[in-house]
N, CA, C and O atoms as a CHARMM CRD file, in Angstrom:
* protein
*
  220
    1    1 MET  N    207.73100 206.30600 291.01700 PROA 1      0.00000
    2    1 MET  CA   207.60100 206.20300 289.18900 PROA 1      0.00000
    3    1 MET  C    207.16700 207.19900 288.50200 PROA 1      0.00000
    4    1 MET  O    206.40800 208.15900 288.63200 PROA 1      0.00000
    5    2 LYS  N    207.94100 206.65500 287.62300 PROA 2      0.00000
    6    2 LYS  CA   207.09000 207.28900 285.99400 PROA 2      0.00000
    7    2 LYS  C    206.31400 207.26600 285.30700 PROA 2      0.00000
    8    2 LYS  O    206.51100 206.11100 284.92900 PROA 2      0.00000
    9    3 THR  N    205.34400 207.64100 284.64000 PROA 3      0.00000
   10    3 THR  CA   204.70900 207.00900 283.86300 PROA 3      0.00000
   11    3 THR  C    205.15000 207.91200 282.59400 PROA 3      0.00000
   12    3 THR  O    205.96500 208.83400 282.60300 PROA 3      0.00000
   13    4 LYS  N    204.13000 207.23100 281.10000 PROA 4      0.00000
   14    4 LYS  CA   204.54400 207.65000 280.03400 PROA 4      0.00000
   15    4 LYS  C    202.42600 207.03000 279.52900 PROA 4      0.00000
   16    4 LYS  O    201.64400 206.32800 280.17000 PROA 4      0.00000
   17    5 ILE  N    202.28000 207.68600 278.27600 PROA 5      0.00000
   18    5 ILE  CA   201.40900 208.07700 278.18600 PROA 5      0.00000
   19    5 ILE  C    201.22500 207.00600 276.88600 PROA 5      0.00000
   20    5 ILE  O    202.27000 206.89600 276.24500 PROA 5      0.00000
   21    6 CYS  N    200.32800 206.36200 276.48000 PROA 6      0.00000
   22    6 CYS  CA   200.22600 205.11800 275.31800 PROA 6      0.00000
   23    6 CYS  C    199.78000 206.31500 273.99700 PROA 6      0.00000
   24    6 CYS  O    198.74800 206.98400 274.06200 PROA 6      0.00000
   25    7 ALA  N    200.52900 206.38500 273.12500 PROA 7      0.00000
   26    7 ALA  CA   200.29400 206.86600 271.77300 PROA 7      0.00000
   27    7 ALA  C    199.07400 206.53300 271.51900 PROA 7      0.00000
   28    7 ALA  O    198.37100 207.33500 270.90400 PROA 7      0.00000
   29    8 THR  N    198.38700 204.89900 272.05800 PROA 8      0.00000
   30    8 THR  CA   197.50500 204.45100 270.40100 PROA 8      0.00000
   31    8 THR  C    196.19100 204.36200 271.22200 PROA 8      0.00000
   32    8 THR  O    195.12600 204.33600 270.60600 PROA 8      0.00000
   33    9 CYS  N    196.20900 204.30500 272.85600 PROA 9      0.00000
   34    9 CYS  CA   195.26400 204.18400 273.56000 PROA 9      0.00000
   35    9 CYS  C    194.68800 205.57600 274.72000 PROA 9      0.00000
   36    9 CYS  O    193.59600 205.83200 275.22800 PROA 9      0.00000
   37   10 LYS  N    196.14200 206.27500 274.78300 PROA 10     0.00000
   38   10 LYS  CA   196.06500 207.27600 275.89600 PROA 10     0.00000
   39   10 LYS  C    196.06800 207.09500 277.17500 PROA 10     0.00000
   40   10 LYS  O    195.83700 207.98600 277.99300 PROA 10     0.00000
   41   11 ALA  N    196.44500 205.40400 277.55900 PROA 11     0.00000
   42   11 ALA  CA   196.68100 204.82500 279.17600 PROA 11     0.00000
   43   11 ALA  C    197.76100 205.09900 279.54100 PROA 11     0.00000
   44   11 ALA  O    198.69500 205.04300 278.74100 PROA 11     0.00000
   45   12 GLU  N    197.96500 205.48800 280.89800 PROA 12     0.00000
   46   12 GLU  CA   199.38300 206.13200 280.93600 PROA 12     0.00000
   47   12 GLU  C    199.89800 204.49000 282.12600 PROA 12     0.00000
   48   12 GLU  O    199.14400 203.83400 282.84600 PROA 12     0.00000
   49   13 GLU  N    201.13100 204.33700 281.93300 PROA 13     0.00000
   50   13 GLU  CA   201.89500 203.14700 282.34100 PROA 13     0.00000
   51   13 GLU  C    203.41700 203.62400 282.67000 PROA 13     0.00000
   52   13 GLU  O    204.05100 204.64600 282.40600 PROA 13     0.00000
   53   14 THR  N    203.80700 202.04600 283.58000 PROA 14     0.00000
   54   14 THR  CA   205.48000 202.69300 284.26000 PROA 14     0.00000
   55   14 THR  C    206.01200 201.34800 283.18900 PROA 14     0.00000
   56   14 THR  O    206.58900 200.35300 283.62700 PROA 14     0.00000
   57   15 THR  N    205.75000 201.52300 282.02300 PROA 15     0.00000
   58   15 THR  CA   206.32600 199.85800 281.60800 PROA 15     0.00000
   59   15 THR  C    205.55800 200.17000 279.84600 PROA 15     0.00000
   60   15 THR  O    204.33900 200.06000 279.71700 PROA 15     0.00000
   61   16 MET  N    206.30300 200.48500 278.83400 PROA 16     0.00000
   62   16 MET  CA   205.81300 200.79200 277.43200 PROA 16     0.00000
   63   16 MET  C    207.04400 200.48100 276.51800 PROA 16     0.00000
   64   16 MET  O    208.24100 200.28600 276.73000 PROA 16     0.00000
   65   17 TYR  N    206.29400 200.51500 275.48200 PROA 17     0.00000
   66   17 TYR  CA   207.35300 199.96800 274.41800 PROA 17     0.00000
   67   17 TYR  C    207.43000 200.70800 273.24000 PROA 17     0.00000
   68   17 TYR  O    206.40600 200.92800 272.59500 PROA 17     0.00000
   69   18 ARG  N    208.62700 201.15900 272.84400 PROA 18     0.00000
   70   18 ARG  CA   208.92400 202.33000 271.77000 PROA 18     0.00000
   71   18 ARG  C    209.07300 201.31800 270.56100 PROA 18     0.00000
   72   18 ARG  O    209.85200 200.36500 270.57400 PROA 18     0.00000
   73   19 VAL  N    208.43900 201.56200 269.77600 PROA 19     0.00000
   74   19 VAL  CA   207.61700 200.99500 268.21400 PROA 19     0.00000
   75   19 VAL  C    207.94800 201.40400 267.28600 PROA 19     0.00000
   76   19 VAL  O    208.73000 202.31700 267.55500 PROA 19     0.00000
   77   20 GLN  N    207.80000 201.26000 265.92100 PROA 20     0.00000
   78   20 GLN  CA   207.48200 201.89000 265.40400 PROA 20     0.00000
   79   20 GLN  C    206.26400 201.17900 263.81400 PROA 20     0.00000
   80   20 GLN  O    206.47400 200.26900 263.01200 PROA 20     0.00000
   81   21 ILE  N    205.05600 202.14000 263.97700 PROA 21     0.00000
   82   21 ILE  CA   203.66500 201.56600 263.05600 PROA 21     0.00000
   83   21 ILE  C    203.71800 201.74900 261.85900 PROA 21     0.00000
   84   21 ILE  O    203.02500 200.95500 261.22300 PROA 21     0.00000
   85   22 ARG  N    204.51300 202.81400 261.00600 PROA 22     0.00000
   86   22 ARG  CA   204.19400 203.34100 260.48000 PROA 22     0.00000
   87   22 ARG  C    205.50500 203.48400 258.66200 PROA 22     0.00000
   88   22 ARG  O    206.72400 203.40400 258.50700 PROA 22     0.00000
   89   23 LYS  N    205.21700 203.53900 258.43100 PROA 23     0.00000
   90   23 LYS  CA   206.55700 203.54200 257.15400 PROA 23     0.00000
   91   23 LYS  C    207.30500 204.85400 257.92000 PROA 23     0.00000
   92   23 LYS  O    206.58500 205.63800 258.53800 PROA 23     0.00000
   93   24 GLY  N    209.01300 205.11000 257.85600 PROA 24     0.00000
   94   24 GLY  CA   209.50000 206.08200 258.30300 PROA 24     0.00000
   95   24 GLY  C    209.78300 205.97600 258.93700 PROA 24     0.00000
   96   24 GLY  O    209.51200 204.85500 259.36800 PROA 24     0.00000
   97   25 LYS  N    210.57500 206.76200 259.79400 PROA 25     0.00000
   98   25 LYS  CA   211.84000 207.09800 260.99800 PROA 25     0.00000
   99   25 LYS  C    210.91100 207.29500 262.31300 PROA 25     0.00000
  100   25 LYS  O    211.57200 207.17200 263.34400 PROA 25     0.00000
  101   26 VAL  N    209.39400 207.59900 262.54600 PROA 26     0.00000
  102   26 VAL  CA   208.81700 208.43200 263.17800 PROA 26     0.00000
  103   26 VAL  C    208.89500 207.05600 264.72500 PROA 26     0.00000
  104   26 VAL  O    208.13600 206.09500 264.59800 PROA 26     0.00000
  105   27 TRP  N    209.71800 207.10500 265.89900 PROA 27     0.00000
  106   27 TRP  CA   208.97900 206.01100 267.08900 PROA 27     0.00000
  107   27 TRP  C    207.83600 206.84000 267.55600 PROA 27     0.00000
  108   27 TRP  O    207.58500 208.02000 267.31300 PROA 27     0.00000
  109   28 ILE  N    207.06100 205.78200 268.43500 PROA 28     0.00000
  110   28 ILE  CA   205.86900 205.58700 269.40100 PROA 28     0.00000
  111   28 ILE  C    206.02800 204.95900 271.05700 PROA 28     0.00000
  112   28 ILE  O    206.44900 203.80500 271.13700 PROA 28     0.00000
  113   29 PHE  N    205.73300 205.62300 272.23200 PROA 29     0.00000
  114   29 PHE  CA   205.65500 204.61200 272.75800 PROA 29     0.00000
  115   29 PHE  C    204.19400 203.96600 272.86000 PROA 29     0.00000
  116   29 PHE  O    203.24300 204.57400 272.36900 PROA 29     0.00000
  117   30 VAL  N    204.03100 202.84100 273.44200 PROA 30     0.00000
  118   30 VAL  CA   202.71800 202.25600 273.25200 PROA 30     0.00000
  119   30 VAL  C    202.71000 200.84300 274.98500 PROA 30     0.00000
  120   30 VAL  O    203.56500 200.22400 275.61900 PROA 30     0.00000
  121   31 CYS  N    201.56000 200.96000 275.00900 PROA 31     0.00000
  122   31 CYS  CA   201.51100 200.17200 276.31400 PROA 31     0.00000
  123   31 CYS  C    201.72000 198.34200 275.92700 PROA 31     0.00000
  124   31 CYS  O    202.48800 197.79800 275.13400 PROA 31     0.00000
  125   32 GLU  N    201.13300 198.01100 276.45700 PROA 32     0.00000
  126   32 GLU  CA   201.38500 196.46100 276.19400 PROA 32     0.00000
  127   32 GLU  C    200.14400 195.61700 275.15800 PROA 32     0.00000
  128   32 GLU  O    200.61400 194.64300 274.56900 PROA 32     0.00000
  129   33 SER  N    199.07800 195.81600 274.96900 PROA 33     0.00000
  130   33 SER  CA   198.12100 195.59900 274.93700 PROA 33     0.00000
  131   33 SER  C    197.55800 196.28600 273.53100 PROA 33     0.00000
  132   33 SER  O    196.61300 195.77100 272.93500 PROA 33     0.00000
  133   34 CYS  N    198.24500 197.54700 273.02700 PROA 34     0.00000
  134   34 CYS  CA   198.65100 198.26600 271.91100 PROA 34     0.00000
  135   34 CYS  C    199.79200 197.66300 270.83200 PROA 34     0.00000
  136   34 CYS  O    199.87000 197.58300 269.60600 PROA 34     0.00000
  137   35 CYS  N    200.64800 197.27900 271.99800 PROA 35     0.00000
  138   35 CYS  CA   201.90500 197.02500 271.07600 PROA 35     0.00000
  139   35 CYS  C    201.86300 195.31100 270.62600 PROA 35     0.00000
  140   35 CYS  O    202.71600 194.83400 269.87800 PROA 35     0.00000
  141   36 LYS  N    200.87000 194.59900 271.14200 PROA 36     0.00000
  142   36 LYS  CA   200.77800 193.00000 270.55600 PROA 36     0.00000
  143   36 LYS  C    199.84000 193.48200 269.58800 PROA 36     0.00000
  144   36 LYS  O    200.20000 193.06500 268.48700 PROA 36     0.00000
  145   37 MET  N    198.26900 194.52500 269.45500 PROA 37     0.00000
  146   37 MET  CA   198.04400 194.64100 268.12500 PROA 37     0.00000
  147   37 MET  C    198.58500 195.66100 267.39400 PROA 37     0.00000
  148   37 MET  O    197.85300 195.99000 266.46100 PROA 37     0.00000
  149   38 HSD  N    199.39000 196.15200 267.46300 PROA 38     0.00000
  150   38 HSD  CA   200.79600 196.99400 266.33000 PROA 38     0.00000
  151   38 HSD  C    201.31900 196.01800 265.65300 PROA 38     0.00000
  152   38 HSD  O    201.51600 196.19200 264.45000 PROA 38     0.00000
  153   39 LYS  N    201.74200 194.48300 266.41700 PROA 39     0.00000
  154   39 LYS  CA   202.33200 193.23300 265.69300 PROA 39     0.00000
  155   39 LYS  C    202.03100 192.97100 264.78200 PROA 39     0.00000
  156   39 LYS  O    202.76700 192.71900 263.82800 PROA 39     0.00000
  157   40 GLN  N    200.87000 192.95300 264.80400 PROA 40     0.00000
  158   40 GLN  CA   200.40900 192.54000 263.31100 PROA 40     0.00000
  159   40 GLN  C    200.72700 193.26700 261.99500 PROA 40     0.00000
  160   40 GLN  O    200.79700 192.75200 260.87800 PROA 40     0.00000
  161   41 GLY  N    200.91500 194.59900 262.33800 PROA 41     0.00000
  162   41 GLY  CA   201.36500 195.77800 260.83400 PROA 41     0.00000
  163   41 GLY  C    202.44300 195.21800 260.34400 PROA 41     0.00000
  164   41 GLY  O    203.21700 194.33800 260.72200 PROA 41     0.00000
  165   42 GLU  N    202.32600 196.01800 259.27000 PROA 42     0.00000
  166   42 GLU  CA   203.38200 195.77700 258.10300 PROA 42     0.00000
  167   42 GLU  C    204.11900 196.27500 258.06400 PROA 42     0.00000
  168   42 GLU  O    205.10300 195.79500 257.50000 PROA 42     0.00000
  169   43 TYR  N    204.20000 197.96000 258.78600 PROA 43     0.00000
  170   43 TYR  CA   205.47500 198.10200 259.54400 PROA 43     0.00000
  171   43 TYR  C    206.04900 198.14800 261.09000 PROA 43     0.00000
  172   43 TYR  O    206.89400 198.85000 261.64600 PROA 43     0.00000
  173   44 TYR  N    205.44500 197.38600 261.39700 PROA 44     0.00000
  174   44 TYR  CA   205.54900 197.44500 262.70300 PROA 44     0.00000
  175   44 TYR  C    207.11500 196.91600 263.06600 PROA 44     0.00000
  176   44 TYR  O    207.53400 195.81600 262.70600 PROA 44     0.00000
  177   45 ARG  N    207.85100 197.83000 263.79200 PROA 45     0.00000
  178   45 ARG  CA   209.45900 197.59500 264.53500 PROA 45     0.00000
  179   45 ARG  C    209.63600 197.84000 265.71600 PROA 45     0.00000
  180   45 ARG  O    209.50400 198.95000 266.23000 PROA 45     0.00000
  181   46 TYR  N    210.00800 196.64900 266.36700 PROA 46     0.00000
  182   46 TYR  CA   210.29700 197.04200 267.71600 PROA 46     0.00000
  183   46 TYR  C    211.37400 197.79700 268.64000 PROA 46     0.00000
  184   46 TYR  O    211.76800 196.66800 268.93500 PROA 46     0.00000
  185   47 GLY  N    211.98900 198.41200 269.17400 PROA 47     0.00000
  186   47 GLY  CA   212.66800 199.46100 269.62500 PROA 47     0.00000
  187   47 GLY  C    213.36200 199.45100 271.30000 PROA 47     0.00000
  188   47 GLY  O    214.19100 200.19000 271.83100 PROA 47     0.00000
  189   48 GLY  N    212.62800 198.31100 271.78200 PROA 48     0.00000
  190   48 GLY  CA   212.67500 198.76800 272.83400 PROA 48     0.00000
  191   48 GLY  C    212.20600 198.98800 274.53100 PROA 48     0.00000
  192   48 GLY  O    212.18700 200.21800 274.57600 PROA 48     0.00000
  193   49 THR  N    211.93500 198.65200 275.52200 PROA 49     0.00000
  194   49 THR  CA   211.80100 198.46400 277.02000 PROA 49     0.00000
  195   49 THR  C    211.58300 199.94400 277.11900 PROA 49     0.00000
  196   49 THR  O    212.44900 200.51300 276.45400 PROA 49     0.00000
  197   50 TRP  N    210.65600 200.89400 277.76600 PROA 50     0.00000
  198   50 TRP  CA   211.26500 201.60200 279.24100 PROA 50     0.00000
  199   50 TRP  C    210.74200 201.18900 280.06600 PROA 50     0.00000
  200   50 TRP  O    209.90500 200.28700 280.10000 PROA 50     0.00000
  201   51 LYS  N    211.17700 201.80900 280.85900 PROA 51     0.00000
  202   51 LYS  CA   210.56000 201.33100 282.60800 PROA 51     0.00000
  203   51 LYS  C    210.07300 202.70400 283.12900 PROA 51     0.00000
  204   51 LYS  O    210.67900 203.48400 282.39400 PROA 51     0.00000
  205   52 GLY  N    209.53100 203.23900 283.74200 PROA 52     0.00000
  206   52 GLY  CA   209.22900 204.08800 284.92000 PROA 52     0.00000
  207   52 GLY  C    210.01600 203.93600 286.21100 PROA 52     0.00000
  208   52 GLY  O    210.40400 204.97300 286.75100 PROA 52     0.00000
  209   53 TYR  N    210.34900 202.53700 286.87500 PROA 53     0.00000
  210   53 TYR  CA   210.90500 202.09600 287.78200 PROA 53     0.00000
  211   53 TYR  C    211.85200 201.38800 287.67600 PROA 53     0.00000
  212   53 TYR  O    212.08000 200.54500 286.80900 PROA 53     0.00000
  213   54 ARG  N    212.62700 201.77500 288.80000 PROA 54     0.00000
  214   54 ARG  CA   214.42000 200.43900 289.50300 PROA 54     0.00000
  215   54 ARG  C    213.61400 199.60600 289.79200 PROA 54     0.00000
  216   54 ARG  O    212.40800 199.73200 290.00400 PROA 54     0.00000
  217   55 HSD  N    214.31100 198.64100 289.81200 PROA 55     0.00000
  218   55 HSD  CA   214.70500 197.52700 290.17800 PROA 55     0.00000
  219   55 HSD  C    215.10100 197.10300 291.34000 PROA 55     0.00000
  220   55 HSD  O    215.45700 195.93300 291.48100 PROA 55     0.00000
């Protein structure tokens, strides 16, 4: 399994969400709980789900 570190809370996860949370073109990877938190933001934009494991 592969993991990534959440850009917001620094948790290490196998499933991450690619999002924009600020004006501009910068994308970050965040965990599920941080993704839910950022959804309330004005500039939130979802860009896909990354999975560090195969089905």
